[in-house]
Every structure is written in C-alpha cells, then in structure tokens.
N, C-alpha and C positions, 0 to 999 in steps of 0.2 A: 586609542585605548580601547581595551573591552572594560564595558560596563560593569562587569563581573566577573570572577574566575569560571573558565569554561567547566561544565560539567557539575557547577553549585547552584545553578538556579536553573527551570524548564519556562519557557516562552516560546509555545509554538508562533512562528513565523515566515506568511509565505514567501515575506519580500528575499529572503535570503536563499530561496529556491533558484529565484532570480538572477543573482548575482553568481550561483553557482551554476547557471545554465551558459552567463555570459562569461563565466571562467573556461567553460567546456569548448565553444565559439572560439576564442583568443587560441585554445591551446592545440584544437584538433585542423584549424583553418575550413571547416565547414561550418554552413548555417546548422541550427538545431533542430531544424526540421529535415534537412539531408542527412547529418549524422544518425538522427531515431532510422531513419528510414533503410539506410545502412546497415546498421548496426542491432537495430532491433526487430522493424517491420515486416522486412522484407526475409528474415529468416523466420519468423514467425507466419509467415504467410498474410500479413497483416495489409489490406489494398486500401481500405475504406478510411482515411484520417482526414478530421478536421483540427484546427488547431489555430484558435481566436486569440487576439488581442497584439496591440502593438505596443509593445513598451520597447523603444529606443531600438526599433526597428525587429524586436525578436517575441514570438506569440508568446503568450504570458506560461510560463515554465510551470507554476505552480497550481496552475487551473485553466487553464487554454485548452487541453486535450479531448477531445469528444471521437470516441471510440465505440462500437457497438459490441452488446453484452458478451456475445461469443469471441471476439478478439479480447476483450480483458479477463475472460475465462481462460484466455491462451496466456494472457501474461501474468495471471495467479499460477497457473499449470508450471510456467518457466520457473519460480520462485518454490512450487508443491517437490519439483523434481531438481531442486540443487542446482539452477540455472539453463539444463539441459533439456533442450526440443528437438526430437525425435532422432534422439540419440547425439547430437552435438551440442559442444557446449558452448552458447550463445550468452552468456555473463558470468563471470566466476563463481565457482561454487563457495570460496570465501567469502566475495561479497553477498552472498544470499544469505550466510548464515550470520555475517557481522552486519547487514543491516537489518536483519529482522529479530536480535537478540534482544531480548528484554533489558531493559533499561530501567529503573526507576526513576522518575520524575521527581523533579526537591522545588522546594520555593513556595512561593504564594501561590504559584497556577500549575501545581503541581496534582492536583484530582486524589490520586492516589489507586484508584480503580485500574488503572490501564499505565503499562511502561511504553516510552516510545523509542524508537530505534532510528534508521536514518529513513527517513519517509513513509515508514511503516508503525501502527500502532500493535501494540503486542496488551494481550489478555488471556487470561484465564476464566472461563465460564462455569459455574455451576451447573451440572447436569443431572438427571436420575444416574446416569450411569459414571458420574465421577465428574471432576475437574477438565475441561476440553480447551487443550490449547488454540489459540486462535491468530492469525498474524492477517492485520486486515489496511486494506489501502482505504482509504476516506477522502470523499472526494463530495464538494456542495452538493447540497440539493439529495442528503441520503442516498451517495451512489456507491456502492461499496464493491471493494474485492475481497471475500474471506477466503485465507487460507489456513485448511483446519487438518494440518500433518497425522494428527492422530488416527482421522477417519480417511486420508486420503482424499480427501472432496476439495473443491474450488467453488465457491459459490459468487457469483455477481449480482448484484442487486441495482435497478436503476426504480428510483422513488420518485424521480421530477417535481421535489421540493426546494426548487431553488432558493436562497437566502431566505429560508424559513428554519430558524434555529433553535423553535419553541420546543420541538422533541429530542433535541440535543443530539446522543447517539442511542435513543431506546429502540425509534422504530426500527431500524437493519438488525441490532441485538436480538429484539421480541421474533420480529418473524424468523431468524438463525436460531434461534434458542428454543422455540413454541412451534415450528412447523419445521425446518429444515432437519435439524441434527438427530431428533425423534423416529425422522422416515427413512435415516440412513441404514440400510439392513447389515451392517458390517460386524465383525468381529471389534467392536471398541477399547482401544489402549486409553487409559486415563494417564491423566497427571498433566502437569506443567512441567518440562524437565527447565526451560529457562528461568522462574519464575525465581 
C-alpha cells in the first residue's frame, strides 16, 4: 500500500529510480547499459561511458552514470530541442515536455523554491533581464545540466564536490546566474511559462 496518496507529498527518492530501471530491464529484455547504448548513446554519438555500481546485477541507475561534459551537453541539447538530435526524434517530444514541466512540491520536504518534474528540477531564477526558466538535471558533487529555453542555451557543470552537501544547490546556481547568464548576448525572452 502507498504511504500517502500519490501527488500529496514530495520525497526525493533515488531508490525508485532503481526500481524503474528494473522495470525497464524486464520490459525490454535488455540490460540497462545495452538499452541506453542503443536508444540514447549511439544516436547521440556518445561512446565514452562508465556506469558504476552493482545493485542486483545492475548499475546504480540514480547515480552511477559517468559521462564527459560534452556528452552531458548533448543530452541537455536533446531536451532543449524537444527530443530531437540532428533532425531525428530520439526521445518523444511529449516526454520531454511532461518530464520537465513544473510541478510544485508538497509536504514537509517541499522547500518551495523549486518544482520537480520526472528526474528534472524546475526553477525560475530572477535575473537583471527578468525571470529565467531553468530545467536542471542534478548530480552528486554539484554536477549539473542546465537547460535554459529562453536563452536557447545548455550549460553543463562539473564541480567534483562529491558527497559534500554543505553548499546545497547554491554553487551551480551562483555560477550560472553570476557569470554564465550575463555573458549570453542574445535576445532574452523572460518569464517562466511553466510556473
């Protein structure tokens, strides 16, 4: 039985990502690594992949994937472009929209500053140009993929601060807002349509 009604409480849980990976393995009859290689890595031209962990014979789905910064940028670009890479639909556009859509967090762990989609954090950051929508994939050690639709920009960040949770989410956000966003010299559409 469910502990609470679905959608009534927010509790970040990487273990559920592992459960989802096990379901994918059973449904596709492929290992997680092979499925990702065929469906994602090969279409994006990603060849240098390390996936660590051994959880019942599977890698750590929530935290074990290691990619180069440029390959993470490819993944972010896939989301920036509605699931397309070089004109080919790699992941469904409706999944891109659904997974990155703002959903307010509820309950005691809700925070209030961010929303959470399906594996993506959603934020509206105040800048000198107005609010900037950011859809962010967050990894341990301050590793980040920021997708900024209004700027048509993807930013990847490697900080190497593994298991150091003292800075929370502030380090990546500070670098993004203090240095990267001001350096973008494009016409900025402000606002956060999903919030």
